PDB file of N, CA, C and O in Angstrom:
ATOM      1  N   MET A   1       0.323  -1.015   0.112  1.00  0.00           N
ATOM      2  CA  MET A   1       0.126  -0.092  -0.199  1.00  0.00           C
ATOM      3  C   MET A   1       0.417   0.779   0.695  1.00  0.00           C
ATOM      4  O   MET A   1       0.645   0.644   1.897  1.00  0.00           O
ATOM      5  N   ASN A   2       0.369   2.713  -0.732  1.00  0.00           N
ATOM      6  CA  ASN A   2       1.159   3.563  -0.949  1.00  0.00           C
ATOM      7  C   ASN A   2       0.742   4.004   0.870  1.00  0.00           C
ATOM      8  O   ASN A   2      -0.228   3.830   1.609  1.00  0.00           O
ATOM      9  N   LYS A   3       2.379   4.772   1.007  1.00  0.00           N
ATOM     10  CA  LYS A   3       2.222   5.429   2.545  1.00  0.00           C
ATOM     11  C   LYS A   3       1.245   7.247   1.735  1.00  0.00           C
ATOM     12  O   LYS A   3       1.078   7.715   0.609  1.00  0.00           O
ATOM     13  N   CYS A   4       0.954   7.567   2.876  1.00  0.00           N
ATOM     14  CA  CYS A   4       0.318   8.150   2.575  1.00  0.00           C
ATOM     15  C   CYS A   4       0.393   9.633   3.619  1.00  0.00           C
ATOM     16  O   CYS A   4       0.047   9.412   4.779  1.00  0.00           O
ATOM     17  N   VAL A   5       0.944  11.570   3.206  1.00  0.00           N
ATOM     18  CA  VAL A   5       1.423  12.373   3.663  1.00  0.00           C
ATOM     19  C   VAL A   5       0.217  13.452   4.128  1.00  0.00           C
ATOM     20  O   VAL A   5      -0.950  13.278   3.778  1.00  0.00           O
ATOM     21  N   GLY A   6       0.606  14.488   4.889  1.00  0.00           N
ATOM     22  CA  GLY A   6      -0.535  15.865   5.428  1.00  0.00           C
ATOM     23  C   GLY A   6       0.233  16.540   4.519  1.00  0.00           C
ATOM     24  O   GLY A   6       1.359  16.351   4.058  1.00  0.00           O
ATOM     25  N   THR A   7      -1.081  17.821   4.270  1.00  0.00           N
ATOM     26  CA  THR A   7      -0.420  18.451   3.605  1.00  0.00           C
ATOM     27  C   THR A   7       0.947  19.510   3.972  1.00  0.00           C
ATOM     28  O   THR A   7       1.536  20.105   3.070  1.00  0.00           O
ATOM     29  N   THR A   8       1.166  19.579   4.785  1.00  0.00           N
ATOM     30  CA  THR A   8       2.692  20.389   4.724  1.00  0.00           C
ATOM     31  C   THR A   8       3.936  19.393   4.774  1.00  0.00           C
ATOM     32  O   THR A   8       5.041  19.722   4.343  1.00  0.00           O
ATOM     33  N   GLU A   9       3.652  18.095   5.360  1.00  0.00           N
ATOM     34  CA  GLU A   9       5.112  16.649   4.601  1.00  0.00           C
ATOM     35  C   GLU A   9       4.374  17.221   2.818  1.00  0.00           C
ATOM     36  O   GLU A   9       5.119  17.773   2.008  1.00  0.00           O
ATOM     37  N   ALA A  10       3.326  17.033   2.595  1.00  0.00           N
ATOM     38  CA  ALA A  10       3.669  16.673   0.856  1.00  0.00           C
ATOM     39  C   ALA A  10       3.971  17.881  -0.137  1.00  0.00           C
ATOM     40  O   ALA A  10       4.563  17.864  -1.217  1.00  0.00           O
ATOM     41  N   ALA A  11       3.165  19.322   0.816  1.00  0.00           N
ATOM     42  CA  ALA A  11       3.949  20.406   0.349  1.00  0.00           C
ATOM     43  C   ALA A  11       5.724  20.697   0.314  1.00  0.00           C
ATOM     44  O   ALA A  11       6.184  21.501  -0.497  1.00  0.00           O
ATOM     45  N   SER A  12       6.849  19.750   1.537  1.00  0.00           N
ATOM     46  CA  SER A  12       7.490  20.457   1.361  1.00  0.00           C
ATOM     47  C   SER A  12       8.105  19.613   1.155  1.00  0.00           C
ATOM     48  O   SER A  12       9.132  19.567   1.833  1.00  0.00           O
ATOM     49  N   LEU A  13       7.800  18.039  -0.238  1.00  0.00           N
ATOM     50  CA  LEU A  13       8.687  16.880  -0.825  1.00  0.00           C
ATOM     51  C   LEU A  13       8.289  18.333  -2.261  1.00  0.00           C
ATOM     52  O   LEU A  13       9.147  19.075  -2.739  1.00  0.00           O
ATOM     53  N   LEU A  14       6.907  18.335  -2.596  1.00  0.00           N
ATOM     54  CA  LEU A  14       7.489  19.173  -3.732  1.00  0.00           C
ATOM     55  C   LEU A  14       7.650  20.136  -3.891  1.00  0.00           C
ATOM     56  O   LEU A  14       7.443  20.532  -5.038  1.00  0.00           O
ATOM     57  N   GLY A  15       8.111  21.114  -2.871  1.00  0.00           N
ATOM     58  CA  GLY A  15       8.420  22.512  -2.901  1.00  0.00           C
ATOM     59  C   GLY A  15       8.099  23.442  -3.339  1.00  0.00           C
ATOM     60  O   GLY A  15       8.792  24.227  -3.987  1.00  0.00           O
ATOM     61  N   ILE A  16       6.078  23.594  -2.844  1.00  0.00           N
ATOM     62  CA  ILE A  16       5.788  24.468  -2.332  1.00  0.00           C
ATOM     63  C   ILE A  16       5.588  24.644  -2.002  1.00  0.00           C
ATOM     64  O   ILE A  16       5.769  23.958  -0.997  1.00  0.00           O
ATOM     65  N   SER A  17       4.770  25.810  -1.759  1.00  0.00           N
ATOM     66  CA  SER A  17       3.989  26.429   0.016  1.00  0.00           C
ATOM     67  C   SER A  17       2.922  25.066  -0.076  1.00  0.00           C
ATOM     68  O   SER A  17       2.537  24.312  -0.971  1.00  0.00           O
ATOM     69  N   SER A  18       2.657  25.245   1.609  1.00  0.00           N
ATOM     70  CA  SER A  18       1.781  24.560   2.215  1.00  0.00           C
ATOM     71  C   SER A  18       0.104  25.023   1.535  1.00  0.00           C
ATOM     72  O   SER A  18      -0.791  24.221   1.271  1.00  0.00           O
ATOM     73  N   ARG A  19       0.055  26.413   1.384  1.00  0.00           N
ATOM     74  CA  ARG A  19      -1.569  27.265   0.971  1.00  0.00           C
ATOM     75  C   ARG A  19      -1.311  26.913  -0.484  1.00  0.00           C
ATOM     76  O   ARG A  19      -2.360  26.433  -0.913  1.00  0.00           O
ATOM     77  N   ARG A  20       0.024  26.948  -1.856  1.00  0.00           N
ATOM     78  CA  ARG A  20      -0.488  26.205  -3.187  1.00  0.00           C
ATOM     79  C   ARG A  20      -0.694  25.237  -3.296  1.00  0.00           C
ATOM     80  O   ARG A  20      -0.864  24.811  -4.439  1.00  0.00           O
ATOM     81  N   LEU A  21      -0.789  24.378  -2.201  1.00  0.00           N
ATOM     82  CA  LEU A  21      -1.284  22.214  -2.174  1.00  0.00           C
ATOM     83  C   LEU A  21      -2.369  22.849  -1.383  1.00  0.00           C
ATOM     84  O   LEU A  21      -3.113  21.917  -1.078  1.00  0.00           O
ATOM     85  N   ARG A  22      -2.566  23.307  -1.180  1.00  0.00           N
ATOM     86  CA  ARG A  22      -4.270  23.731  -0.116  1.00  0.00           C
ATOM     87  C   ARG A  22      -4.888  23.809  -1.756  1.00  0.00           C
ATOM     88  O   ARG A  22      -5.779  23.100  -2.223  1.00  0.00           O
ATOM     89  N   GLN A  23      -4.044  25.007  -2.523  1.00  0.00           N
ATOM     90  CA  GLN A  23      -5.168  25.113  -4.105  1.00  0.00           C
ATOM     91  C   GLN A  23      -5.601  24.226  -4.826  1.00  0.00           C
ATOM     92  O   GLN A  23      -6.738  24.017  -5.248  1.00  0.00           O
ATOM     93  N   LEU A  24      -4.194  23.437  -5.033  1.00  0.00           N
ATOM     94  CA  LEU A  24      -3.712  22.484  -5.700  1.00  0.00           C
ATOM     95  C   LEU A  24      -5.501  21.358  -5.389  1.00  0.00           C
ATOM     96  O   LEU A  24      -6.490  21.036  -6.049  1.00  0.00           O
ATOM     97  N   LEU A  25      -4.961  21.158  -3.987  1.00  0.00           N
ATOM     98  CA  LEU A  25      -6.569  20.216  -3.572  1.00  0.00           C
ATOM     99  C   LEU A  25      -7.539  20.683  -3.757  1.00  0.00           C
ATOM    100  O   LEU A  25      -8.376  20.041  -4.392  1.00  0.00           O
ATOM    101  N   GLU A  26      -7.936  22.422  -3.127  1.00  0.00           N
ATOM    102  CA  GLU A  26      -9.516  21.962  -3.233  1.00  0.00           C
ATOM    103  C   GLU A  26      -9.962  21.705  -4.781  1.00  0.00           C
ATOM    104  O   GLU A  26     -11.115  21.306  -4.943  1.00  0.00           O
ATOM    105  N   LYS A  27      -8.840  21.974  -6.362  1.00  0.00           N
ATOM    106  CA  LYS A  27      -9.054  21.279  -7.866  1.00  0.00           C
ATOM    107  C   LYS A  27      -9.373  20.650  -8.246  1.00  0.00           C
ATOM    108  O   LYS A  27     -10.118  20.730  -9.223  1.00  0.00           O
ATOM    109  N   GLY A  28      -8.831  19.173  -7.459  1.00  0.00           N
ATOM    110  CA  GLY A  28      -9.311  17.989  -6.980  1.00  0.00           C
ATOM    111  C   GLY A  28      -7.715  17.938  -8.328  1.00  0.00           C
ATOM    112  O   GLY A  28      -8.054  17.579  -9.456  1.00  0.00           O
ATOM    113  N   ARG A  29      -6.056  18.305  -8.123  1.00  0.00           N
ATOM    114  CA  ARG A  29      -5.704  18.134  -9.146  1.00  0.00           C
ATOM    115  C   ARG A  29      -4.378  17.716  -8.816  1.00  0.00           C
ATOM    116  O   ARG A  29      -3.333  17.867  -9.449  1.00  0.00           O
ATOM    117  N   VAL A  30      -4.798  16.652  -6.696  1.00  0.00           N
ATOM    118  CA  VAL A  30      -3.934  15.778  -6.768  1.00  0.00           C
ATOM    119  C   VAL A  30      -4.340  14.581  -6.460  1.00  0.00           C
ATOM    120  O   VAL A  30      -5.262  14.343  -5.679  1.00  0.00           O
ATOM    121  N   ARG A  31      -3.591  13.652  -7.133  1.00  0.00           N
ATOM    122  CA  ARG A  31      -3.803  12.386  -7.299  1.00  0.00           C
ATOM    123  C   ARG A  31      -3.997  11.646  -6.453  1.00  0.00           C
ATOM    124  O   ARG A  31      -3.081  10.990  -5.956  1.00  0.00           O
ATOM    125  N   GLY A  32      -5.546  11.534  -5.971  1.00  0.00           N
ATOM    126  CA  GLY A  32      -5.837  10.119  -5.017  1.00  0.00           C
ATOM    127  C   GLY A  32      -5.753  10.467  -3.682  1.00  0.00           C
ATOM    128  O   GLY A  32      -5.594   9.655  -2.771  1.00  0.00           O
ATOM    129  N   ALA A  33      -5.922  12.403  -3.474  1.00  0.00           N
ATOM    130  CA  ALA A  33      -5.667  13.305  -1.465  1.00  0.00           C
ATOM    131  C   ALA A  33      -7.751  12.863  -1.685  1.00  0.00           C
ATOM    132  O   ALA A  33      -8.369  12.245  -2.551  1.00  0.00           O
ATOM    133  N   TYR A  34      -8.104  13.456  -0.622  1.00  0.00           N
ATOM    134  CA  TYR A  34      -9.221  12.596  -0.193  1.00  0.00           C
ATOM    135  C   TYR A  34      -8.686  14.123   0.883  1.00  0.00           C
ATOM    136  O   TYR A  34      -7.571  14.577   1.139  1.00  0.00           O
ATOM    137  N   LYS A  35      -9.969  14.516   1.254  1.00  0.00           N
ATOM    138  CA  LYS A  35     -10.389  14.582   2.742  1.00  0.00           C
ATOM    139  C   LYS A  35     -11.107  13.826   3.573  1.00  0.00           C
ATOM    140  O   LYS A  35     -12.135  13.262   3.199  1.00  0.00           O
ATOM    141  N   SER A  36     -10.372  13.692   5.463  1.00  0.00           N
ATOM    142  CA  SER A  36     -10.710  12.969   6.575  1.00  0.00           C
ATOM    143  C   SER A  36     -10.677  13.424   7.514  1.00  0.00           C
ATOM    144  O   SER A  36      -9.909  13.185   8.446  1.00  0.00           O
ATOM    145  N   GLY A  37     -11.957  14.566   7.406  1.00  0.00           N
ATOM    146  CA  GLY A  37     -12.909  15.752   8.410  1.00  0.00           C
ATOM    147  C   GLY A  37     -11.975  16.618   7.757  1.00  0.00           C
ATOM    148  O   GLY A  37     -11.858  16.738   6.538  1.00  0.00           O
ATOM    149  N   LYS A  38     -11.062  17.442   8.978  1.00  0.00           N
ATOM    150  CA  LYS A  38     -10.647  18.445   8.766  1.00  0.00           C
ATOM    151  C   LYS A  38      -8.962  18.278   7.614  1.00  0.00           C
ATOM    152  O   LYS A  38      -8.333  19.073   6.916  1.00  0.00           O
ATOM    153  N   PHE A  39      -8.826  16.946   7.932  1.00  0.00           N
ATOM    154  CA  PHE A  39      -7.114  17.218   6.989  1.00  0.00           C
ATOM    155  C   PHE A  39      -7.893  16.327   5.659  1.00  0.00           C
ATOM    156  O   PHE A  39      -8.974  15.751   5.540  1.00  0.00           O
ATOM    157  N   TRP A  40      -6.596  16.590   4.676  1.00  0.00           N
ATOM    158  CA  TRP A  40      -6.331  15.990   3.646  1.00  0.00           C
ATOM    159  C   TRP A  40      -4.855  14.916   3.606  1.00  0.00           C
ATOM    160  O   TRP A  40      -3.631  15.029   3.669  1.00  0.00           O
ATOM    161  N   ILE A  41      -6.016  13.734   3.446  1.00  0.00           N
ATOM    162  CA  ILE A  41      -5.004  12.692   3.489  1.00  0.00           C
ATOM    163  C   ILE A  41      -4.253  12.617   2.012  1.00  0.00           C
ATOM    164  O   ILE A  41      -5.132  13.178   1.357  1.00  0.00           O
ATOM    165  N   ILE A  42      -3.468  12.378   1.283  1.00  0.00           N
ATOM    166  CA  ILE A  42      -2.297  12.611   0.260  1.00  0.00           C
ATOM    167  C   ILE A  42      -1.457  11.072   0.335  1.00  0.00           C
ATOM    168  O   ILE A  42      -0.702  10.870   1.286  1.00  0.00           O
ATOM    169  N   PRO A  43      -1.617  10.195  -0.554  1.00  0.00           N
ATOM    170  CA  PRO A  43      -1.097   9.455  -1.619  1.00  0.00           C
ATOM    171  C   PRO A  43       0.327  10.305  -2.330  1.00  0.00           C
ATOM    172  O   PRO A  43       0.547  11.361  -2.924  1.00  0.00           O
ATOM    173  N   LEU A  44       1.212   8.914  -1.765  1.00  0.00           N
ATOM    174  CA  LEU A  44       2.998   9.128  -2.440  1.00  0.00           C
ATOM    175  C   LEU A  44       3.206   7.581  -3.233  1.00  0.00           C
ATOM    176  O   LEU A  44       3.355   6.513  -2.640  1.00  0.00           O
ATOM    177  N   PHE A  45       3.169   7.791  -4.857  1.00  0.00           N
ATOM    178  CA  PHE A  45       3.813   7.351  -5.710  1.00  0.00           C
ATOM    179  C   PHE A  45       4.744   8.200  -5.839  1.00  0.00           C
ATOM    180  O   PHE A  45       4.853   9.406  -6.060  1.00  0.00           O
ATOM    181  N   ASN A  46       5.862   6.688  -5.522  1.00  0.00           N
ATOM    182  CA  ASN A  46       7.731   6.880  -6.316  1.00  0.00           C
ATOM    183  C   ASN A  46       7.605   8.150  -4.821  1.00  0.00           C
ATOM    184  O   ASN A  46       7.715   9.328  -5.160  1.00  0.00           O
ATOM    185  N   HIS A  47       7.516   8.035  -4.197  1.00  0.00           N
ATOM    186  CA  HIS A  47       7.480   9.217  -2.943  1.00  0.00           C
ATOM    187  C   HIS A  47       8.181  10.571  -3.270  1.00  0.00           C
ATOM    188  O   HIS A  47       9.227  11.167  -3.012  1.00  0.00           O
ATOM    189  N   LEU A  48       6.322  10.823  -4.415  1.00  0.00           N
ATOM    190  CA  LEU A  48       5.885  11.735  -3.873  1.00  0.00           C
ATOM    191  C   LEU A  48       4.759  12.094  -5.153  1.00  0.00           C
ATOM    192  O   LEU A  48       4.653  11.770  -6.336  1.00  0.00           O
ATOM    193  N   PRO A  49       3.770  13.207  -3.903  1.00  0.00           N
ATOM    194  CA  PRO A  49       2.935  13.105  -3.800  1.00  0.00           C
ATOM    195  C   PRO A  49       2.355  13.652  -6.307  1.00  0.00           C
ATOM    196  O   PRO A  49       2.929  14.474  -7.022  1.00  0.00           O
ATOM    197  N   GLN A  50       1.832  13.251  -6.469  1.00  0.00           N
ATOM    198  CA  GLN A  50       1.192  13.823  -8.347  1.00  0.00           C
ATOM    199  C   GLN A  50       0.008  14.619  -8.405  1.00  0.00           C
ATOM    200  O   GLN A  50      -1.148  14.483  -8.004  1.00  0.00           O
ATOM    201  N   ILE A  51       0.819  15.727  -9.191  1.00  0.00           N
ATOM    202  CA  ILE A  51       0.039  16.624  -9.817  1.00  0.00           C
ATOM    203  C   ILE A  51      -0.232  16.449 -11.187  1.00  0.00           C
ATOM    204  O   ILE A  51       0.646  15.937 -11.882  1.00  0.00           O
ATOM    205  N   THR A  52      -1.609  16.887 -11.836  1.00  0.00           N
ATOM    206  CA  THR A  52      -2.093  16.553 -12.744  1.00  0.00           C
ATOM    207  C   THR A  52      -2.191  18.492 -13.428  1.00  0.00           C
ATOM    208  O   THR A  52      -2.732  19.533 -13.054  1.00  0.00           O
ATOM    209  N   LYS A  53      -1.377  18.085 -14.486  1.00  0.00           N
ATOM    210  CA  LYS A  53      -1.446  19.261 -15.466  1.00  0.00           C
ATOM    211  C   LYS A  53      -3.344  20.309 -15.163  1.00  0.00           C
ATOM    212  O   LYS A  53      -4.531  19.985 -15.165  1.00  0.00           O
ATOM    213  N   GLY A  54      -2.483  21.689 -14.938  1.00  0.00           N
ATOM    214  CA  GLY A  54      -4.126  22.704 -15.033  1.00  0.00           C
ATOM    215  C   GLY A  54      -4.334  22.805 -16.772  1.00  0.00           C
ATOM    216  O   GLY A  54      -3.664  22.388 -17.717  1.00  0.00           O
ATOM    217  N   ASN A  55      -5.833  23.713 -16.641  1.00  0.00           N
ATOM    218  CA  ASN A  55      -5.701  23.757 -17.546  1.00  0.00           C
ATOM    219  C   ASN A  55      -5.712  25.633 -17.421  1.00  0.00           C
ATOM    220  O   ASN A  55      -5.936  26.461 -16.538  1.00  0.00           O
ATOM    221  N   ARG A  56      -5.418  25.640 -18.527  1.00  0.00           N
ATOM    222  CA  ARG A  56      -3.891  27.111 -18.927  1.00  0.00           C
ATOM    223  C   ARG A  56      -5.050  28.887 -18.816  1.00  0.00           C
ATOM    224  O   ARG A  56      -4.835  30.042 -18.446  1.00  0.00           O
ATOM    225  N   GLY A  57      -6.689  27.820 -19.603  1.00  0.00           N
ATOM    226  CA  GLY A  57      -7.631  29.183 -20.294  1.00  0.00           C
ATOM    227  C   GLY A  57      -7.092  29.558 -21.542  1.00  0.00           C
ATOM    228  O   GLY A  57      -5.900  29.582 -21.848  1.00  0.00           O
ATOM    229  N   PRO A  58      -8.717  30.045 -22.705  1.00  0.00           N
ATOM    230  CA  PRO A  58      -8.665  30.477 -23.769  1.00  0.00           C
ATOM    231  C   PRO A  58      -7.092  31.471 -23.615  1.00  0.00           C
ATOM    232  O   PRO A  58      -6.636  31.970 -22.586  1.00  0.00           O
ATOM    233  N   LYS A  59      -6.461  31.524 -25.172  1.00  0.00           N
ATOM    234  CA  LYS A  59      -5.310  32.531 -25.165  1.00  0.00           C
ATOM    235  C   LYS A  59      -6.187  33.757 -25.385  1.00  0.00           C
ATOM    236  O   LYS A  59      -7.309  33.831 -25.885  1.00  0.00           O
ATOM    237  N   GLY A  60      -5.530  34.535 -24.974  1.00  0.00           N
ATOM    238  CA  GLY A  60      -4.970  36.038 -25.195  1.00  0.00           C
ATOM    239  C   GLY A  60      -5.747  36.728 -26.510  1.00  0.00           C
ATOM    240  O   GLY A  60      -5.760  36.053 -27.539  1.00  0.00           O
ATOM    241  N   LYS A  61      -6.557  38.374 -26.528  1.00  0.00           N
ATOM    242  CA  LYS A  61      -7.205  38.226 -28.004  1.00  0.00           C
ATOM    243  C   LYS A  61      -5.745  39.142 -28.115  1.00  0.00           C
ATOM    244  O   LYS A  61      -5.778  39.690 -29.216  1.00  0.00           O
ATOM    245  N   TRP A  62      -5.091  39.334 -27.739  1.00  0.00           N
ATOM    246  CA  TRP A  62      -4.187  39.972 -27.711  1.00  0.00           C
ATOM    247  C   TRP A  62      -2.515  39.649 -28.735  1.00  0.00           C
ATOM    248  O   TRP A  62      -1.615  40.300 -29.266  1.00  0.00           O
ATOM    249  N   ARG A  63      -2.856  38.469 -28.555  1.00  0.00           N
ATOM    250  CA  ARG A  63      -1.999  37.040 -29.359  1.00  0.00           C
ATOM    251  C   ARG A  63      -1.941  36.808 -30.426  1.00  0.00           C
ATOM    252  O   ARG A  63      -1.097  36.069 -30.933  1.00  0.00           O
ATOM    253  N   THR A  64      -3.458  37.799 -31.418  1.00  0.00           N
ATOM    254  CA  THR A  64      -3.807  37.464 -32.487  1.00  0.00           C
ATOM    255  C   THR A  64      -3.430  39.065 -33.264  1.00  0.00           C
ATOM    256  O   THR A  64      -3.610  40.260 -33.031  1.00  0.00           O
ATOM    257  N   SER A  65      -2.692  38.039 -34.494  1.00  0.00           N
ATOM    258  CA  SER A  65      -2.700  39.530 -35.928  1.00  0.00           C
ATOM    259  C   SER A  65      -3.772  40.295 -35.712  1.00  0.00           C
ATOM    260  O   SER A  65      -4.915  39.843 -35.653  1.00  0.00           O
ATOM    261  N   ARG A  66      -3.372  41.894 -35.540  1.00  0.00           N
ATOM    262  CA  ARG A  66      -4.678  42.388 -36.598  1.00  0.00           C
ATOM    263  C   ARG A  66      -3.800  42.300 -38.463  1.00  0.00           C
ATOM    264  O   ARG A  66      -2.674  42.042 -38.888  1.00  0.00           O
ATOM    265  N   PRO A  67      -5.845  42.895 -39.369  1.00  0.00           N
ATOM    266  CA  PRO A  67      -5.596  42.942 -40.719  1.00  0.00           C
ATOM    267  C   PRO A  67      -4.520  44.379 -40.615  1.00  0.00           C
ATOM    268  O   PRO A  67      -4.488  45.119 -39.632  1.00  0.00           O
ATOM    269  N   PRO A  68      -3.626  44.566 -41.939  1.00  0.00           N
ATOM    270  CA  PRO A  68      -3.181  44.846 -42.443  1.00  0.00           C
ATOM    271  C   PRO A  68      -3.914  46.373 -42.476  1.00  0.00           C
ATOM    272  O   PRO A  68      -4.716  46.523 -43.398  1.00  0.00           O
ATOM    273  N   ALA A  69      -3.658  47.873 -41.280  1.00  0.00           N
ATOM    274  CA  ALA A  69      -4.816  48.632 -42.163  1.00  0.00           C
ATOM    275  C   ALA A  69      -4.197  48.987 -43.396  1.00  0.00           C
ATOM    276  O   ALA A  69      -3.024  48.781 -43.707  1.00  0.00           O
ATOM    277  N   LEU A  70      -5.379  49.718 -44.292  1.00  0.00           N
ATOM    278  CA  LEU A  70      -5.351  50.119 -45.044  1.00  0.00           C
ATOM    279  C   LEU A  70      -4.205  51.844 -45.132  1.00  0.00           C
ATOM    280  O   LEU A  70      -3.938  52.583 -44.185  1.00  0.00           O
ATOM    281  N   ALA A  71      -3.631  52.046 -47.083  1.00  0.00           N
ATOM    282  CA  ALA A  71      -1.970  52.695 -46.304  1.00  0.00           C
ATOM    283  C   ALA A  71      -3.472  53.842 -47.422  1.00  0.00           C
ATOM    284  O   ALA A  71      -4.223  53.451 -48.315  1.00  0.00           O
ATOM    285  N   LYS A  72      -3.313  55.349 -46.740  1.00  0.00           N
ATOM    286  CA  LYS A  72      -3.722  56.633 -47.752  1.00  0.00           C
ATOM    287  C   LYS A  72      -2.807  57.513 -47.347  1.00  0.00           C
ATOM    288  O   LYS A  72      -2.464  58.039 -46.288  1.00  0.00           O
ATOM    289  N   ILE A  73      -2.373  57.543 -48.963  1.00  0.00           N
ATOM    290  CA  ILE A  73      -1.766  58.230 -49.635  1.00  0.00           C
ATOM    291  C   ILE A  73      -2.497  59.914 -49.480  1.00  0.00           C
ATOM    292  O   ILE A  73      -3.706  60.100 -49.622  1.00  0.00           O
ATOM    293  N   ASN A  74      -1.647  60.868 -49.213  1.00  0.00           N
ATOM    294  CA  ASN A  74      -1.664  62.397 -49.270  1.00  0.00           C
ATOM    295  C   ASN A  74      -1.289  62.800 -50.455  1.00  0.00           C
ATOM    296  O   ASN A  74      -0.233  62.256 -50.778  1.00  0.00           O
ATOM    297  N   VAL A  75      -1.823  63.735 -51.478  1.00  0.00           N
ATOM    298  CA  VAL A  75      -1.006  64.612 -52.445  1.00  0.00           C
ATOM    299  C   VAL A  75      -1.785  65.287 -51.774  1.00  0.00           C
ATOM    300  O   VAL A  75      -2.968  65.219 -51.441  1.00  0.00           O
ATOM    301  N   ASN A  76      -0.257  66.495 -51.500  1.00  0.00           N
ATOM    302  CA  ASN A  76      -0.524  68.392 -51.604  1.00  0.00           C
ATOM    303  C   ASN A  76      -0.735  69.039 -53.011  1.00  0.00           C
ATOM    304  O   ASN A  76       0.365  69.237 -53.528  1.00  0.00           O
ATOM    305  N   ARG A  77      -1.506  69.335 -53.604  1.00  0.00           N
ATOM    306  CA  ARG A  77      -1.485  69.944 -54.597  1.00  0.00           C
ATOM    307  C   ARG A  77      -1.429  71.489 -54.447  1.00  0.00           C
ATOM    308  O   ARG A  77      -1.996  72.228 -55.252  1.00  0.00           O
ATOM    309  N   ASN A  78      -0.620  72.013 -53.225  1.00  0.00           N
ATOM    310  CA  ASN A  78      -0.703  73.799 -53.017  1.00  0.00           C
ATOM    311  C   ASN A  78       1.103  73.375 -53.753  1.00  0.00           C
ATOM    312  O   ASN A  78       1.951  73.870 -53.010  1.00  0.00           O
ATOM    313  N   HIS A  79       1.611  72.774 -54.715  1.00  0.00           N
ATOM    314  CA  HIS A  79       3.078  73.023 -54.859  1.00  0.00           C
ATOM    315  C   HIS A  79       2.997  73.616 -55.861  1.00  0.00           C
ATOM    316  O   HIS A  79       4.011  74.054 -56.404  1.00  0.00           O
TER     317      HIS A  79
END
């Protein structure tokens, strides 16, 4: 059976803060983790908790290129 740890120990194994780990737990991104009362039980796989990749959301509109503007040529007829 896999060894299980709490949030503080799992966070130190991953090299992240315990607050960030709790955010990942709330989003369901830690594989096999469950809550027992008010404590999180986090299983270890190969001596580390397993975090799944998250969705980064839609691409920003600023990344799309604009269509080229029509060039206007003003001719000075006063000369």
